[in-house]
LOKESE-217310 format. One line per 3 residues: number of its first residue (from 1); for each residue y, z, x of N, C-alpha, C. Coordinates in Angstrom, 1 decimal. Each point is the difference from the previous one (the first is absolute). Layout:
N
NUM) Y/Z/X/Y/Z/X/Y/Z/X | ...
//
This chain:
254
1) -1.2/0.0/0.8/1.2/0.0/-0.8/1.2/0.0/0.9 | 1.1/-0.6/-0.5/1.3/-0.1/0.7/0.7/1.4/-0.2 | 1.0/0.2/0.8/0.7/1.2/0.0/0.6/0.3/-1.4
4) 0.5/-1.1/-0.7/0.6/0.2/-1.3/-1.0/0.1/-1.1 | -1.3/0.0/0.2/-1.0/0.1/-1.0/-0.5/-1.4/-0.5 | 0.6/-1.1/0.6/-0.5/-1.3/-0.4/-1.2/-0.4/0.8
7) -0.5/-1.2/-0.3/-1.2/-0.5/0.6/0.5/-0.8/1.3 | -0.5/0.4/1.1/0.4/-0.6/1.3/-1.3/-0.5/0.6 | -0.3/-1.3/0.0/-1.2/-0.5/0.5/-0.1/0.0/1.6
10) 1.1/0.2/0.6/0.1/0.1/1.5/-0.3/1.4/0.5 | 0.2/1.0/-0.8/-0.1/1.4/0.4/-1.4/0.3/0.5 | -1.0/-0.7/-0.5/-1.4/0.3/0.5/-0.2/-0.3/1.4
13) 0.9/-0.8/0.6/-0.2/-0.4/1.4/0.8/0.8/1.0 | 0.7/1.0/-0.5/0.9/0.9/0.8/-0.9/0.8/1.0 | 0.4/0.0/1.2/-0.7/0.8/1.0/0.7/1.3/0.1
16) -0.8/1.1/-0.2/0.6/1.3/0.0/-0.7/0.9/1.1 | 0.7/0.7/0.8/-0.6/0.9/1.0/-0.7/1.2/-0.6 | -1.1/0.3/0.5/-0.8/1.2/-0.5/0.2/1.1/1.0
19) -0.1/-0.3/1.3/0.3/0.9/1.1/0.9/-0.7/1.0 | 1.2/0.5/0.1/1.0/-0.6/0.8/-0.2/0.4/1.5 | -0.1/-1.0/0.8/-0.2/0.2/1.5/1.0/-1.0/0.7
22) 0.9/0.6/0.7/1.0/-0.9/0.7/0.2/0.5/1.4 | -1.1/-0.1/0.9/0.2/0.5/1.4/0.9/-1.0/0.7 | 1.0/0.5/0.8/0.9/-0.8/0.8/0.7/-1.0/-0.8
25) 0.2/0.2/-1.3/0.8/-0.9/-0.9/-0.9/-1.1/-0.5 | -1.3/0.0/0.3/-0.9/-1.1/-0.5/-0.7/0.5/-1.2 | 0.2/-0.8/-1.1/-0.6/0.3/-1.3/-1.5/-0.2/0.0
28) -0.8/1.0/0.1/-1.5/-0.1/0.0/-0.5/0.8/-1.2 | 0.7/0.0/-1.1/-0.3/0.8/-1.2/-1.3/-0.5/-0.6 | -0.8/0.9/-0.6/-1.2/-0.3/-0.7/0.4/-0.3/-1.4
31) -0.1/-1.2/-0.5/0.5/-0.5/-1.3/-1.1/-0.2/-1.0 | 0.4/-0.4/-1.2/-1.0/-0.3/-1.0/-0.8/-1.2/0.4 | 0.6/-1.0/0.8/-0.8/-1.1/0.5/-1.0/0.5/1.0
34) 0.3/0.9/0.9/-0.9/0.6/0.9/-1.2/0.7/-0.7 | 0.4/0.7/-1.0/-1.0/0.8/-0.8/-1.0/-1.0/-0.6 | 0.4/-1.1/-0.6/-0.9/-0.9/-0.7/-0.8/-0.8/1.0
37) 0.6/-0.2/1.2/-0.8/-0.6/1.1/-1.2/0.9/0.3 | 0.3/1.3/0.2/-1.1/0.9/0.3/-1.0/0.0/-1.1 | 0.4/0.0/-1.3/-0.9/0.0/-1.1/-0.8/-1.2/0.0
40) 0.6/-1.2/0.2/-0.8/-1.2/0.1/-1.1/0.0/1.1 | 0.4/0.5/1.2/-1.0/0.1/1.1/-1.1/1.0/-0.4 | 0.4/1.1/-0.6/-1.0/1.0/-0.4/-1.0/-0.6/-1.0
43) 0.5/-0.7/-1.0/-0.9/-0.6/-1.1/-0.9/-1.0/0.6 | 0.6/-0.9/0.9/-0.9/-1.1/0.6/-1.0/0.7/0.9 | 0.4/0.9/0.8/-0.9/0.7/0.9/-1.1/0.7/-0.7
46) 0.3/0.7/-1.1/-1.0/0.7/-0.8/-1.0/-0.9/-0.6 | 0.5/-1.2/-0.5/-0.9/-1.0/-0.6/-1.0/-0.5/1.0 | 0.6/-0.4/1.2/-0.9/-0.6/1.0/-0.9/1.0/0.7
49) 0.5/1.2/0.3/-0.8/1.0/0.7/-1.2/0.4/-0.9 | 0.4/0.4/-1.3/-1.0/0.5/-0.9/-1.0/-1.1/-0.4 | 0.6/-1.2/-0.3/-0.8/-1.2/-0.4/-1.0/-0.4/1.1
52) 0.4/0.0/1.2/-0.8/-0.5/1.1/-1.0/1.1/0.5 | 0.3/1.2/-0.4/-0.9/1.1/0.5/-1.3/0.2/-0.9 | 0.0/-0.6/-1.2/-1.1/0.2/-0.9/-1.2/-0.9/0.5
55) 0.2/-1.3/0.2/-1.0/-0.9/0.5/-1.2/0.0/-0.9 | 0.2/0.1/-1.3/-1.1/-0.1/-1.0/-0.5/-1.4/-0.2 | -1.3/-0.1/-0.3/-0.6/-1.3/-0.3/0.6/-0.6/-1.3
58) 0.2/0.9/-1.0/0.7/-0.3/-1.2/1.4/0.6/0.1 | 1.0/-0.7/0.4/1.3/0.6/0.2/0.7/0.5/-1.2 | 0.7/1.1/0.2/0.8/0.6/-1.1/1.3/-0.8/-0.1
61) 1.0/0.5/-0.7/1.2/-0.7/-0.3/0.9/-0.1/1.3 | 0.1/1.1/0.7/0.9/0.0/1.2/-0.7/-0.9/1.1 | -1.3/0.2/0.1/-0.7/-0.8/1.0/0.1/-1.5/-0.3
64) -0.1/-0.3/-1.3/0.1/-1.4/-0.4/1.4/-0.6/0.2 | 1.0/0.9/-0.2/1.4/-0.5/0.2/0.3/-0.2/1.5 | -0.5/0.9/0.8/0.2/-0.1/1.5/-0.8/-1.3/0.5
67) -1.2/-0.2/-0.5/-0.7/-1.2/0.4/0.6/-1.3/-0.4 | 0.5/0.0/-1.3/0.7/-1.2/-0.5/1.2/-0.4/0.8 | 0.8/1.0/0.3/1.2/-0.2/0.8/-0.3/-0.5/1.4
70) -1.0/0.6/0.6/-0.5/-0.4/1.3/-0.5/-1.4/0.0 | -0.8/-0.4/-0.9/-0.6/-1.3/0.0/1.1/-1.0/-0.4 | 0.9/0.3/-0.8/1.1/-0.9/-0.4/0.9/-0.4/1.1
73) 0.4/1.0/0.8/0.9/-0.2/1.1/-0.8/-0.7/1.1 | -1.2/0.3/0.3/-0.8/-0.6/1.0/-0.3/-1.5/-0.3 | -0.3/-0.3/-1.3/-0.3/-1.4/-0.4/1.3/-0.8/0.1
76) 1.2/0.6/-0.4/1.2/-0.7/0.1/0.4/-0.3/1.4 | -0.2/0.9/1.0/0.3/-0.2/1.4/-0.9/-1.1/0.6 | -1.3/0.1/-0.4/-1.0/-1.0/0.5/0.4/-1.4/-0.5
79) 0.4/-0.1/-1.2/0.4/-1.3/-0.6/1.2/-0.6/0.7 | 0.9/0.8/0.4/1.3/-0.5/0.6/-0.2/-0.1/1.5 | -0.6/1.0/0.7/0.0/0.0/1.5/-1.3/-0.2/0.6
82) -1.1/0.0/-0.8/-1.3/0.0/0.6/-0.4/1.4/0.4 | -1.3/0.1/0.5/-0.5/1.3/0.5/0.8/0.6/1.1 | 0.7/-0.9/0.8/0.8/0.5/1.1/1.1/0.9/-0.5
85) 0.5/-0.3/-1.2/1.1/0.8/-0.5/-0.3/1.4/-0.4 | -1.3/0.3/-0.1/-0.4/1.3/-0.5/0.4/1.1/1.0 | 0.5/-0.4/1.2/0.5/1.0/1.0/1.2/0.7/-0.6
88) 0.7/-0.7/-0.9/1.2/0.6/-0.6/-0.3/0.6/-1.3 | -1.2/0.2/-0.4/-0.4/0.6/-1.3/0.7/1.3/-0.2 | -0.1/1.0/0.9/0.6/1.3/-0.3/1.5/-0.1/-0.4
91) 0.7/-0.9/0.7/1.4/-0.2/-0.2/0.3/-0.6/-1.4 | -0.7/-1.1/-0.3/0.2/-0.7/-1.3/-0.5/0.9/-1.1 | -1.1/0.7/0.1/-0.5/0.8/-1.0/1.0/1.2/-0.3
94) 0.6/0.5/1.0/0.9/1.1/-0.2/1.3/-0.5/-0.7 | 0.4/-1.2/0.4/1.2/-0.5/-0.7/-0.3/-0.3/-1.5 | -1.2/-0.6/-0.3/-0.4/-0.3/-1.3/-0.1/1.2/-0.9
97) -0.7/1.0/0.5/-0.2/1.2/-0.8/1.3/0.8/-0.2 | 0.9/0.0/1.0/1.3/0.7/-0.1/0.9/-0.6/-1.0 | 0.1/-1.4/0.1/0.8/-0.7/-1.0/-0.5/0.1/-1.4
100) -1.4/-0.1/-0.1/-0.6/0.0/-1.4/0.2/1.4/-0.6 | -0.3/1.1/0.8/0.2/1.3/-0.6/1.4/0.4/-0.3 | 0.9/-0.5/0.9/1.5/0.2/-0.3/0.4/-0.6/-1.2
103) -0.4/-1.3/-0.3/0.4/-0.7/-1.2/-0.6/0.7/-1.2 | -1.3/0.3/0.0/-0.6/0.6/-1.2/0.5/1.4/-0.3 | 0.1/0.9/1.1/0.5/1.3/-0.3/1.4/0.0/-0.4
106) 0.8/-1.0/0.4/1.4/-0.1/-0.5/0.1/-0.3/-1.4 | -1.1/-0.3/-0.7/0.1/-0.3/-1.5/-0.2/1.3/-0.8 | -0.4/1.1/0.7/-0.2/1.2/-0.8/1.4/0.6/-0.3
109) 0.1/0.6/-1.2/1.3/0.6/-0.5/0.4/1.1/1.0 | 1.2/0.0/0.4/0.6/1.0/0.9/-0.3/-0.2/1.5 | -0.7/-1.1/0.3/-0.4/-0.3/1.4/1.2/-0.7/0.7
112) -0.3/-0.4/1.2/1.0/-0.8/0.8/-0.7/-1.2/0.6 | 0.5/-1.2/-0.2/-0.6/-1.2/0.6/0.5/-0.2/1.4 | -0.8/0.2/1.0/0.4/-0.1/1.4/0.3/-1.4/0.3
115) -0.7/-1.0/-0.5/0.2/-1.4/0.3/1.1/-0.6/-0.7 | 0.8/0.8/-0.8/1.2/-0.5/-0.6/1.2/0.2/1.0 | -0.3/0.5/1.1/1.1/0.3/1.0/-0.1/-1.1/1.1
118) 1.1/-0.8/0.2/-0.1/-1.1/0.9/-0.2/0.5/1.4 | 0.4/1.2/0.4/-0.2/0.5/1.4/-1.5/0.2/0.2 | -0.8/0.3/-1.0/-1.4/0.2/0.2/-0.7/-1.3/0.1
121) 0.3/-0.9/-0.9/-0.7/-1.3/0.1/0.5/-0.8/1.3 | 1.2/0.2/0.4/0.5/-0.7/1.2/-0.7/0.6/1.2 | -0.2/1.3/0.0/-0.7/0.6/1.2/-1.5/-0.5/0.1
124) -0.6/-0.1/-1.2/-1.4/-0.6/0.0/0.0/-1.4/0.5 | 0.9/-0.8/-0.5/0.1/-1.4/0.4/0.3/-0.2/1.5 | 0.9/0.8/0.5/0.3/0.0/1.5/-1.2/0.4/0.8
127) -0.8/1.0/-0.5/-1.2/0.4/0.7/-1.0/-1.1/0.1 | -0.1/-0.8/-1.1/-1.0/-1.1/0.0/0.5/-1.0/1.0 | 1.2/-0.4/0.0/0.5/-1.1/0.9/0.0/0.5/1.4
130) 0.3/1.3/0.3/-0.1/0.5/1.3/-1.4/-0.1/0.6 | -1.0/0.4/-0.8/-1.3/-0.1/0.5/-0.4/-1.5/0.2 | 0.4/-0.9/-0.8/-0.3/-1.4/0.2/0.6/-0.5/1.3
133) 1.2/0.3/0.3/0.7/-0.4/1.2/-0.6/0.6/1.2 | -0.2/1.3/0.0/-0.5/0.8/1.2/-1.5/-0.5/0.3 | -0.8/-0.1/-1.1/-1.4/-0.4/0.3/0.0/-1.4/0.5
136) 0.8/-0.9/-0.7/0.0/-1.4/0.4/0.4/-0.2/1.4 | 1.0/0.7/0.5/0.5/-0.1/1.4/-1.0/0.5/1.0 | -0.5/1.2/-0.4/-1.0/0.7/0.9/-1.3/-0.9/0.1
139) -0.4/-0.5/-1.1/-1.3/-0.7/0.0/0.1/-1.4/0.6 | 1.1/-0.7/-0.4/0.1/-1.5/0.4/1.1/-0.3/1.0 | 0.9/1.0/0.3/1.1/-0.2/0.9/1.0/-1.0/-0.6
142) 0.5/-0.9/0.9/1.0/-1.0/-0.5/-0.6/-1.0/-1.0 | -1.3/-0.1/0.0/-0.6/-1.0/-1.0/0.3/0.5/-1.4 | 0.3/1.3/-0.3/0.2/0.4/-1.3/1.3/-0.7/-0.6
145) 0.9/-0.3/0.9/1.2/-0.6/-0.5/-0.2/-1.5/-0.4 | -1.2/-0.5/0.2/-0.4/-1.3/-0.5/0.1/0.0/-1.5 | 0.0/1.2/-0.6/0.2/0.2/-1.5/1.2/-0.7/-0.5
148) 1.0/-0.1/0.9/1.3/-0.6/-0.4/0.1/-1.5/0.4 | -1.0/-0.5/0.6/0.0/-1.4/0.4/-1.1/-0.8/-0.7 | 0.4/-0.6/-1.1/-1.0/-0.8/-0.7/-0.5/-1.2/0.8
151) -1.3/-0.3/-0.1/-0.6/-1.1/0.7/0.3/-1.3/-0.6 | 0.1/-1.1/0.8/0.3/-1.3/-0.5/1.4/-0.3/-0.4 | 0.9/0.8/0.4/1.4/-0.2/-0.4/0.7/-0.8/1.1
154) 0.8/-1.0/-0.3/0.8/-0.7/1.0/0.9/0.9/0.8 | 0.2/-0.4/1.2/0.8/0.9/0.9/1.4/0.2/-0.5 | 0.7/-1.0/-0.6/1.3/0.1/-0.5/0.1/1.0/-1.2
157) -1.1/0.1/-0.7/0.0/0.9/-1.2/-0.5/1.4/0.3 | -0.6/0.2/1.2/-0.6/1.2/0.3/1.0/1.2/0.0 | 1.2/-0.1/0.6/0.9/1.2/-0.1/0.3/0.4/-1.4
160) 0.2/-0.9/-0.9/0.2/0.4/-1.4/-1.2/0.6/-0.7 | -1.2/-0.5/0.3/-1.2/0.6/-0.5/-0.2/1.4/0.5 | 0.3/0.2/1.3/-0.2/1.3/0.6/1.0/1.0/-0.6
163) 1.2/-0.4/-0.3/1.0/0.8/-0.7/-0.5/0.4/-1.4 | -0.5/-1.0/-0.7/-0.5/0.2/-1.4/-1.2/1.0/0.1 | -0.9/-0.2/0.9/-1.2/0.9/0.1/0.5/1.4/0.4
166) 0.9/0.1/0.8/0.5/1.4/0.4/0.7/0.7/-1.1 | 0.8/-0.7/-0.8/0.6/0.6/-1.1/-1.0/0.4/-1.1 | -1.0/-0.9/-0.2/-1.1/0.3/-0.9/-0.7/1.3/0.4
169) -0.3/0.1/1.3/-0.7/1.2/0.5/0.8/1.2/-0.2 | 1.3/0.0/0.3/0.9/1.1/-0.1/0.2/0.4/-1.5 | -0.1/-0.9/-0.9/0.1/0.3/-1.4/-1.2/0.7/-0.6
172) -1.1/0.0/0.7/-1.2/0.6/-0.6/0.2/1.5/-0.3 | 0.5/0.8/0.9/0.1/1.4/-0.4/1.0/0.2/-1.2 | 1.0/-0.9/-0.1/1.0/0.1/-1.0/-0.7/-0.3/-1.4
175) -0.7/-1.1/-0.1/-0.6/-0.4/-1.2/-1.1/1.0/-0.4 | -0.8/0.5/1.1/-1.1/0.9/-0.3/0.6/1.3/-0.6 | 1.1/0.5/0.5/0.5/1.3/-0.5/0.8/-0.2/-1.3
178) 0.7/-1.1/-0.2/0.8/-0.2/-1.2/-0.9/-0.2/-1.2 | -1.1/-0.7/0.2/-1.0/-0.4/-1.1/-0.5/1.3/-0.6 | -0.5/0.9/0.8/-0.6/1.3/-0.5/1.1/0.9/-0.6
181) 1.1/0.1/0.7/1.1/0.8/-0.4/0.6/-0.5/-1.4 | 0.2/-1.3/0.0/0.6/-0.6/-1.2/-0.9/0.2/-1.3 | -1.3/-0.2/0.2/-0.9/0.1/-1.1/-0.1/1.4/-0.6
184) 0.0/1.0/0.9/-0.1/1.3/-0.4/1.3/0.5/-0.6 | 1.1/-0.4/0.6/1.3/0.4/-0.6/0.2/-0.6/-1.3 | -0.2/-1.3/-0.2/0.3/-0.6/-1.3/-0.9/0.5/-1.1
187) -1.3/0.2/0.3/-0.9/0.5/-1.0/0.3/1.4/-0.5 | 0.4/0.9/0.9/0.3/1.3/-0.4/1.4/0.1/-0.8 | 0.9/-0.9/0.4/1.2/0.0/-0.7/-0.2/-0.5/-1.5
190) -0.9/-1.0/-0.1/-0.3/-0.6/-1.3/-0.7/1.1/-0.9 | -0.9/0.8/0.6/-0.7/1.0/-0.8/1.0/1.1/-0.4 | 0.9/0.4/0.9/1.0/1.0/-0.3/1.0/-0.5/-1.1
193) 0.4/-1.2/0.0/0.9/-0.6/-1.0/-0.6/0.0/-1.4 | -1.3/-0.5/-0.1/-0.6/-0.1/-1.3/-0.4/1.4/-0.5 | -0.4/0.9/1.0/-0.2/1.4/-0.4/1.2/0.7/-0.6
196) 1.2/-0.4/0.7/1.2/0.5/-0.5/0.4/-0.5/-1.4 | -0.3/-1.2/-0.3/0.2/-0.5/-1.3/-0.7/0.8/-1.1 | -1.2/0.4/0.3/-0.8/0.8/-1.0/0.7/1.3/-0.2
199) 0.5/0.7/1.1/0.6/1.3/-0.1/1.3/-0.1/-0.8 | 0.8/-1.0/0.3/1.3/-0.2/-0.6/-0.2/-0.3/-1.5 | -0.9/-0.9/-0.3/-0.2/-0.4/-1.5/-0.5/1.2/-0.8
202) -0.9/0.8/0.6/-0.6/1.1/-0.8/1.1/1.2/0.0 | 0.8/0.1/1.0/1.0/1.1/0.1/1.2/-0.3/-0.9 | 0.2/-1.2/-0.5/1.1/-0.3/-0.8/-0.1/0.5/-1.4
205) -1.3/0.2/-0.5/-0.2/0.5/-1.3/0.1/-1.0/-1.1 | 0.3/-1.2/0.2/0.1/-1.0/-1.0/-1.4/-0.5/-0.4 | -0.1/-0.2/-1.3/-1.3/-0.4/-0.6/-0.5/-1.3/0.6
208) 1.0/-1.0/0.1/-0.3/-1.3/0.5/-0.5/0.1/1.4 | 0.6/0.9/0.8/-0.4/0.1/1.4/-1.4/0.5/0.2 | -0.4/0.9/-1.0/-1.4/0.5/0.1/-1.0/-1.2/-0.2
211) 0.4/-0.9/-0.8/-0.8/-1.2/-0.3/-0.1/-0.9/1.2 | 1.2/-0.1/0.8/0.1/-0.9/1.1/-0.6/0.6/1.3 | 0.0/1.3/0.1/-0.4/0.7/1.2/-1.4/-0.4/0.5
214) -1.0/-0.3/-0.9/-1.3/-0.3/0.6/0.0/-1.3/0.8 | 1.0/-0.9/-0.3/0.0/-1.3/0.7/0.2/0.2/1.5 | 1.0/0.7/0.5/0.2/0.2/1.4/-1.2/0.9/0.6
217) -0.5/0.9/-0.9/-1.1/0.8/0.5/-1.2/-0.9/0.3 | -0.4/-0.9/-0.9/-1.1/-0.9/0.2/0.3/-0.9/1.3 | 1.2/-0.4/0.1/0.3/-0.8/1.2/-0.1/0.8/1.3
220) 0.4/1.3/-0.1/-0.1/0.9/1.2/-1.5/0.2/0.3 | -0.9/0.1/-1.0/-1.4/0.1/0.3/-0.6/-1.2/0.6 | 0.5/-1.2/-0.5/-0.5/-1.2/0.6/0.5/-0.2/1.5
223) 1.3/0.4/0.2/0.5/0.0/1.4/-0.7/0.9/0.9 | -0.4/1.2/-0.5/-0.8/0.9/0.8/-1.3/-0.6/0.5 | -0.7/-0.7/-1.0/-1.2/-0.7/0.4/0.2/-1.1/1.0
226) 1.2/-0.7/-0.2/0.3/-1.1/1.0/0.3/0.6/1.3 | 0.7/1.2/0.0/0.3/0.6/1.3/-1.2/0.5/0.8 | -1.0/0.4/-0.7/-1.3/0.4/0.6/-0.6/-1.3/0.7
229) 0.1/-1.1/-0.7/-0.5/-1.3/0.6/0.9/-0.3/1.2 | 1.3/0.1/-0.1/0.9/-0.4/1.1/-0.2/0.9/1.2 | -0.3/1.3/-0.3/-0.2/1.0/1.1/-1.2/-0.4/0.8
232) -1.1/-0.4/-0.6/-1.2/-0.4/0.7/0.2/-1.4/0.7 | 0.7/-0.9/-0.7/0.3/-1.3/0.5/0.8/0.0/1.3 | 1.1/0.9/-0.1/0.9/0.0/1.2/-0.7/0.7/1.2
235) -0.9/0.9/-0.2/-0.7/0.6/1.1/-0.9/-1.1/0.6 | -0.7/-0.8/-0.9/-0.8/-1.1/0.5/0.8/-1.1/0.8 | 1.2/-0.3/-0.6/0.9/-1.0/0.7/0.4/0.5/1.4
238) 0.4/1.3/0.0/0.4/0.5/1.3/-1.1/0.0/1.0 | -1.2/0.3/-0.4/-1.2/0.0/0.9/-0.3/-1.4/0.4 | 0.0/-0.9/-0.9/-0.5/-1.4/0.4/1.1/-0.7/0.9
241) 1.2/0.3/-0.3/1.1/-0.6/0.9/-0.1/0.7/1.4 | -0.3/1.2/0.0/-0.2/0.7/1.3/-1.2/-0.7/0.8 | -1.0/-0.3/-0.7/-1.2/-0.7/0.6/0.5/-1.4/0.5
244) 0.8/-0.7/-0.8/0.5/-1.3/0.5/0.8/0.1/1.2 | 0.9/1.0/0.1/0.8/0.1/1.2/-0.8/0.5/1.2 | -1.0/0.8/-0.2/-0.9/0.5/1.1/-0.8/-1.2/0.5
247) -0.4/-0.9/-0.9/-0.7/-1.2/0.4/0.7/-0.8/1.0 | 1.4/0.0/-0.2/0.8/-0.8/1.0/0.0/0.7/1.4 | -0.2/1.3/0.0/-0.1/0.7/1.3/-1.4/-0.3/0.6
250) -1.0/-0.1/-0.8/-1.4/-0.3/0.5/-0.1/-1.4/0.4 | 0.6/-1.0/-0.7/-0.1/-1.4/0.2/1.4/-0.6/0.0 | 0.8/0.2/1.0/1.3/-0.6/0.0/0.0/-1.5/0.2
253) 1.1/-0.6/-0.4/0.0/-1.5/0.2/-0.3/-0.7/-1.3 | 0.3/-1.2/-0.1/-0.2/-0.8/-1.2/-1.1/-1.0/0.3
//
């Protein structure tokens, strides 16, 4: 809610400090974002640790969930990078489960959506690109920069193509972070707006508004179902694009 009692769809993204820490003038406060990151990590860790510790022939729910996520990420990586790419499995699996859990837990009433913060998604995207560049240079040396030199291009056109490829590569973390951030932000704003319509219509006391109120309510329910789908889809997109970028580090050049 806004300060004046109205519906403020942006207020849900406000970062509030829980424990203020400012050593040497540096703000290291523990915020609601930090808290929900810890909760996400705790939930994912509990599912994976408990699910993998059972090892039953007939798996239970948590074991089935852990196995499904493991097989899904492994098959996705193999399809994009081949078996050689499985060396990055812990990294890609951690990214996928963190983004997925953050998106889904952010749909709970009263929770906080970590991935609706551009600083979080940008940090994840920069981490991906940094690993691509570092691994590519360490593994292939100067041959890695063949990624920016398309084969079969005439010499007079090569400088322009190299520039285009370089800009395309540098735009990867921007698009990777903005895609996830934008989808989470827009979806939660839409839910808050239509939820606010229901509250306003019912709170007005008019008989006609009581009859109209179910319409935005039904739309809010439909949007919630859509947001669950988008939450899972965006985690998948983030993971598969990470695999595509890591594949360039494994096999640079065109």
